[in-house]
C-alpha positions in Angstrom: -140.3 -45.4 -40.4 -137.9 -47.7 -38.5 -140.7 -50.2 -38.0 -141.1 -50.4 -41.8 -137.3 -50.6 -42.8 -136.9 -53.6 -40.0 -139.9 -55.1 -41.3 -138.5 -55.1 -44.8 -135.1 -56.2 -43.9 -136.7 -58.8 -42.0 -138.8 -60.0 -45.2 -135.8 -59.6 -47.1 -133.6 -62.0 -44.9 -136.5 -64.5 -44.6 -136.7 -64.8 -48.1 -133.0 -65.1 -48.7 -132.7 -67.7 -46.1 -135.9 -69.7 -47.4 -133.9 -70.1 -50.8 -131.0 -70.9 -49.0 -132.1 -73.8 -46.9 -134.7 -74.9 -49.5 -134.5 -78.8 -48.2 -133.8 -78.0 -44.5 -137.4 -78.6 -43.0 -136.2 -77.8 -39.5 -134.9 -74.0 -40.6 -138.2 -73.7 -42.5 -140.1 -74.4 -39.9 -138.2 -72.0 -37.3 -138.5 -69.4 -39.9 -142.4 -69.9 -40.8 -142.4 -69.7 -36.8 -140.7 -66.5 -37.3 -143.6 -65.0 -39.6 -146.1 -65.9 -37.3 -144.6 -64.1 -34.2 -144.0 -61.5 -36.5 -147.6 -61.4 -37.8 -148.8 -61.5 -33.9 -146.8 -58.3 -33.1 -147.6 -56.0 -36.1 -151.2 -56.8 -36.3 -152.5 -58.7 -33.1 -151.1 -57.4 -30.5 -152.8 -53.6 -31.1 -155.8 -55.5 -30.9 -155.5 -57.6 -27.5 -156.3 -54.6 -25.5 -159.5 -53.7 -27.2 -163.1 -55.1 -25.5 -164.4 -57.7 -28.0 -166.5 -60.0 -26.3 -167.6 -63.6 -27.7 -171.0 -62.5 -27.8 -170.4 -60.4 -30.5 -170.2 -63.6 -32.5 -173.5 -64.4 -34.2 -174.8 -65.9 -37.4 -176.3 -62.4 -38.6 -175.1 -61.3 -42.3 -171.5 -60.5 -42.3 -170.7 -62.1 -39.1 -169.1 -65.4 -38.7 -170.4 -67.7 -35.8 -167.7 -68.9 -33.2 -167.4 -72.5 -34.2 -166.8 -71.4 -38.1 -164.3 -69.0 -36.7 -162.5 -71.3 -34.8 -162.4 -73.6 -37.6 -160.7 -70.9 -40.1 -158.0 -69.8 -37.5 -157.2 -73.5 -36.7 -156.7 -73.9 -40.1 -154.4 -70.8 -40.8 -152.4 -71.5 -37.9 -151.5 -75.2 -38.8 -150.9 -73.6 -42.3 -148.2 -71.4 -41.2 -146.3 -74.0 -39.3 -146.7 -76.5 -41.7 -146.4 -80.1 -41.0 -142.6 -80.8 -40.3 -142.1 -83.9 -37.6 -139.3 -81.3 -36.4 -142.2 -78.5 -35.3 -143.5 -80.0 -32.2 -145.8 -76.8 -31.3 -148.0 -77.2 -34.5 -151.3 -78.2 -32.2 -150.5 -76.5 -29.3 -150.4 -73.1 -30.7 -153.4 -74.0 -33.1 -155.1 -74.4 -29.9 -154.2 -71.5 -28.2 -155.0 -69.1 -31.0 -158.4 -70.5 -31.3 -159.0 -69.9 -27.3 -158.0 -66.3 -28.1 -160.2 -66.2 -31.0 -162.1 -63.3 -29.7 -159.2 -60.8 -30.1 -159.1 -61.3 -33.6 -162.6 -60.1 -34.7 -161.7 -56.9 -35.7 -159.3 -57.8 -38.2 -161.6 -60.9 -39.6 -163.4 -58.6 -42.4 -160.4 -56.6 -43.0 -158.3 -56.7 -46.6 -155.4 -57.7 -44.5 -156.9 -61.0 -43.0 -158.8 -61.5 -46.2 -155.2 -61.3 -48.1 -153.4 -63.5 -45.5 -156.3 -66.2 -45.6 -156.1 -66.2 -49.4 -152.5 -67.1 -49.7 -153.2 -70.1 -48.0 -156.1 -70.8 -50.3 -154.6 -74.0 -52.4 -153.9 -75.5 -49.1 -158.0 -76.2 -48.9 
């Protein structure tokens, strides 16, 4: 319950800050970075210790080959960080996330990640 209330409070705070600093791209970039950290902590960290290998990527039905998955993840990480010139970590994080892409396979087909990717669909 504490984690849930914490997440709700952080989300509301982020919304208020986004409204207050609407024109300040540096602050907005920091808020996006915080959202990425939150996403990693609550969704991805539990998966990091699982034993999924790159060999699990195939072109069979319902599976995504590694190159396609890397492209999606690269696009998603850039979408989160935005294109602010004040945010110097865009390329670094996109590359790092692609290198770690094998740990995200369990969530690739989940409704959470589908919703997450769809939230950026207007950017495609």
